[in-house]
N, C-alpha and C positions, 0 to 999 in steps of 0.2 A: 425412393431414389435419393442418393446423397447429394446435397447442394454443393456445387464446387465453390472453392474459395474465390474471392475476387481476382486474385493473381492467376489461378487456373483458368477462370472464365476468360480473362483478357488474353491469356496466352493462346487459347483455342480460337478466340475471335480474331486475333492478329494473324494467325496462320490462315484462317478462312479468308480474310480480306486480301492477304498477300497473294493468294492463289488466283484471285479474280480481278484485282484492280492495281494499277501502278501507284507507286508512292507519290505523294504530292511533294512539290518543291518546298523546301524549308522556307518559312517566312523570313524574308529579309527585313532588317530594321528599316523603318520608313525614312526615305531620303527625299527631301524637297526637290522637285524638278525631274524626278525619275519615274518612269512608268505612266500609267493612265491617271489623269487628274480628276476623273469623274467623281462627283460626290452627289448623292441623291437621298432624299427623305423617303420616297416611295420608289420601289423597283418598277421600272416601266419597260419591260422587255419588248422586243420587236415581235409582233403577233406570229409571224412565220417561224421565227427561231423558237418561240415558246411552244408552238405546236410540234415542231420537229423534236424538241427535247422531251416532250411528254411520254412517248413510248419507253424511253430509257429509264425515266423515273418510275414508271409502272413496273418495268422489269426488275429494277433495283428493289422495290418494295416486295415483289413476289419472291425474289431470291431470299431476302431477309426472312420473310414469313416461312418459306419452305425449310429453312435451316435453323429456325428457333430464335431468330434475332428481330423478328417483326414487331413483337410486343413483349419485350423482355420482362417487364414488371406486371404484365396482365395476368388475370386469373386463368389457370389451365383449363377450366371448364368452358372458357370462351376463346381458347386458342393461344393464350399467353403462355410465357415460360414460367411464370410464378416466382421470379427472382426479385430480390430487393430493388427498390428504385435506384439505389446507388450503382447497381450493375448497369442499368439502362443509361444513366448519365455518364458512366465511365466508357461504355461502348460508343456513345455519341462523340465523346472527346477523341476516342481512338479513330473513328471514321475520318476525322479531319486530317489524319496523316495520309489519307489515300484520296485519289481522284475518283470519288464516287458521285453519282448523279445528285444525291442529297434529297432533302425533303422540303425545300423552300416552297414549292408549289402546293404542299400538303399541310401547311400550317393550320388552316381552318379545319381540315378533315381530322387531323390527328390531335391537334391541340385544343380544339373547341367542341366540335360536333361529337367526336367519339367519346370524350369524357361525359358529355351530356347524355348520350345514349346509355352509357355505363351506369349513370345515376338514376335516370328516369325511365329507361326502357324496360319492357317485359323480358322475361327470360328468353322467350322466342326471338324477340327483337335483338337482344344482345348476341345470341348465337348466330343470327343471320347477318346483322350489319357490322359488328365489330371486326370479324375476320375479313369482310370485304373492304373495309376502310384501311385497316392496318396492312393488308396485302397489296393495296394500291389498285385492286380491281374496280373500286368505286372511289370517286373523289367528291367531296362534299363542300358546299358553300353555306353561308348564313344569310337568311332572308329576313332581316329585322326592320331596318330603317325604311321610312316612307317619306315622300315629299312633304306631306302636310303634318307629320308627327314629330320630325326631328329626333331628339333623344328621348322623347316622351313615348315610350313603347306602349303605355296604357292607352294611348290615343290612336293606335293603328286602325286603319279603315279597311284593309284587306279582309274580306269576309270568307268564311267557310260555312256553307249551308248544308244541312243534312240532305242526302239524296239517296233514298233506298238504304242499302247497307253501307254506303260510303258518304263522301262529301263532295261538294263542288266549290272550288276556290276561285275568287275573282278579286283583282286589285293590282297594285303596283308597289314594287320595292325598289330601293335606290341605294347607291354606294356599296354594292355587293362585290367583294373581292372574289375573283376566280369563278364567277358565275359562268363565264364562257368555256371553262374547262370542266365544270362540275357535272356529275351524273345525278347527284341527289342534293336537295337543299333543305336545311332545317328552317322551317317557316313558322312565324307566329301570326295567327289570324284571330279576328274577332268572331266569336261563335255565339254570343248572346248580347243582350242589352246591358245597361249598367247593373250593378255597381262596378266601378273600375277595379282592375287587377283580378277580378274573378270572372271576367267575361272573355278570356283569351284561351286559345288551345294551340298546342304545337303539333306539327306534322313533319314527316319526311317526304318531300314531294319529288317526283321524277322530273328532272330538269329537261328531259327529252320528250315529255308528254305533249300531246296536242294542246295548244292554247298557251304554252310557255314561250315567251319571246325575250331574248337577251340582247341588249344594245350597249355598246361601250360608251363611257362618259369621258369626254375630253376635258382634261384639267388645264389650268393656266400655265403649268409647267410644260405643256405640249404633249404629255403622255396620256395614256388611258389605263390607269391601274384598276379602275372600278367599272361597274356596270349598273344599268337600271334593268329591272326585270318586270315584264308585264304578264299578268295571269288572267286569261280569259276563259272562265268556266272550265277550269282544269279539274278533271276527275281524280280523286284521291281515295283509296280504299281505307277503311277504318283500321286495318292492321298497321297502317303507317302513322297512326296517331301516337304521339309521345305522352305518356302519363294520361291522367283522366281529363275529360273535357272540362274546361274551366281552370285547369292548372297550368296554363301556358305561361303565366307570369313567373311561376317558380322555375319552370324549365328555362325561361329566358335569363333569369338571374344566374343560374348555373353556367350557362354558356358565356354570359358577359363577364363573370368572374374569371373564367379561364382566358377570355380574350384580353382582359386588362392585365392579367398576369403575363401573357405572351408579349403584349406591347411594352409592358414595364421592364422587361428584360433588356430593352434598349436604352433605358434611362440612365445608364452610367457610362463613364469613359471606357475606352478600349480601342479596338480597330475601327476604321471607318470615319464617319463624319465627326464623331466625338473624340477622335484620337488626340491625345495631348500633344504628341509629336507633330501631327499635322497642323494644329493650331499654333504651336510655337514657330514652325516653319513659315506659316502665313504671316505672323507678326514680323519676323526677320525679313522676309521677302519684301514686305511693304515698307521696311525701314522704320517701323514704329516701336522697336524694342525699348527705346529710351523715353517714349511718351508716357508721362505719369498717369494720365487718364486711362490709356490702353492697358498699362500694367495693372492698374487697380481693377479694371473690368475683367481682365484675364484671370486674376486671382479669385474674383468673386465667382466667375463661371466655373473655374476648376473646383472651388469649394462645393458648389452645388452638385457638380458631377460626382464628386467623391461621396457626398452625403447620400445621393441617390444610389450609388453602388453599395454602400453599407446597408441601406434599407432593403435593397433587393436581396442581398446575401442573407439577411435575417429571415426574410420570407421564403427564400429558397431552402434554408435549413428546415423551416416548418414543413415545407412540401416533402422534403426527404424523410421527415418523420411520419409522413402519411396524413398530415392535416390538409383537408381540402381548402382551396382558396376561399376566404371570407370577404366581407365588404371592405376590410382594411386594404385589400389588394388594390383598391382604387388609388392608394397613395403612390404606387409605382407608376400608374398611368398619368397621374397629375404631375409627378416629377418629370416624366418624359416630355409632356407637352410644354411645361415651364422651361425645361432645359433647351428644347428646340427653339422656343421664342428667344431665350437669352443668346443662344448660338447665332441665330439669324441677326439679331441686333449687334452682336459683337463683330461678326464678319462684315456687316455693312459699315460699321464704324472704322474698321481697319482698312477696308478696300476703297471706300468712297466711290468715285465715278468708275473705277476699274471693275466694279461689280456689274455694271449695266452696259459697259462698252467693251465688246470683244476685241481686244488688241492682239490676241493670240498668245499672251503671256500665260505660262503654266500656273494653274492653281488660282486664277482670279475670277474670270467670267464663269468658270465651272461651278462656282458657289451659287449662281442665280437660281438653280432648281431647288436648292435647299431653302433659300429665302422665300421663294414662292410656295414651296410645299410645307414649310413648317407650320403655318396656321391650321393645316388640316388635322394635325394631331390634337388640337383643342376640340375637335368634333368627333373623330373616330373613336369607337368604343365607349361613347357617352361623352357629352360635353363636360367641360371643366365644372360648370355650375351644377349640373346634375350629380357629378361625382362628389363635389363638396357637400351637397345636401345629404347624399348617402352616408358619407363619413360622419357628418354632424348628427344624423338621426340614428343610424344603425351601429355606429362605433362609439360615439361619445354620449349617445342617449339624450341628445338635446330635443326639445319639443318642436313639433312642426309649427311653422308660422300660421297664425290665425287667418 
């Protein structure tokens, strides 16, 4: 079968989308004081609205899958269309011109768990799980962090013990995005005693199985973007084990590299909270445009945002060339957490007391959730300290501390 040109592919896709979804309104240039002034670090949807939106998201993914757009760059033997990655990225840009349900609730499923299965799963696991995830029939979450382990995944205490032909899993996970929506969870468990890094095993656990309890975690922003998950003697069949027993550390590194890549995409300016236009409007609204200190801090913040953008573009080019994310992808994540910290400090300096006292003025108190949420990026996807060690040892080749 002849591969269509990118222009032919986009023309067919545009026609398909136009038959099913209305055109989105053209983005208007940002104007201070117009529209909703909400700015958030973490999306914190209303639970009822989130549940109501989920069926439409699943239908969207199923339609994409049924018409060959569900996994554009995936291997045909696992249900993909077998087209270049550039076609998938072009299709993603095209969908922004239409009011489609989108994949925001499936970031972990499609951006982290599916690539991990693609790399570490058996042929049978790939044929079974990848179509389910890309078609939206199953939604996945990531069960890594624990209360006592932090970012040290080698110290996890959740145990998986052999039980007949399968396993029994007991323990607790924390900071799990989307666990309340998920059908399946990629979990890292301790399956042997020391040595570290060779005593872990990865599984795909049924989130609806007896013994699995999901509870929301309330943050100081007021929202509940994450969950804690309790596992009480949960039965897991051996065909849900990813890779060999004892190879869980390798599986985890694959997932984390994709997670940091996904998080790092936000590390540069553009729409939303890192929008240059929004920050300029903030400075003018506060009457600080002539303040030499604010002007200098704004210039430094903008320079860091632009640098992060260029770094991300280089790594995106590597991804388009088919190179999997390596340990250097941690640079994107570090840039994001550093820029969030700089942003919070800059906003606080500009607004002063208006940041913590809700006067009703547009674009002032709304920044509170950003200031409160920004520190979370230093923890999610691996703490800054852990990522710096990874870069030092695995990228720069520096020795481990004695």
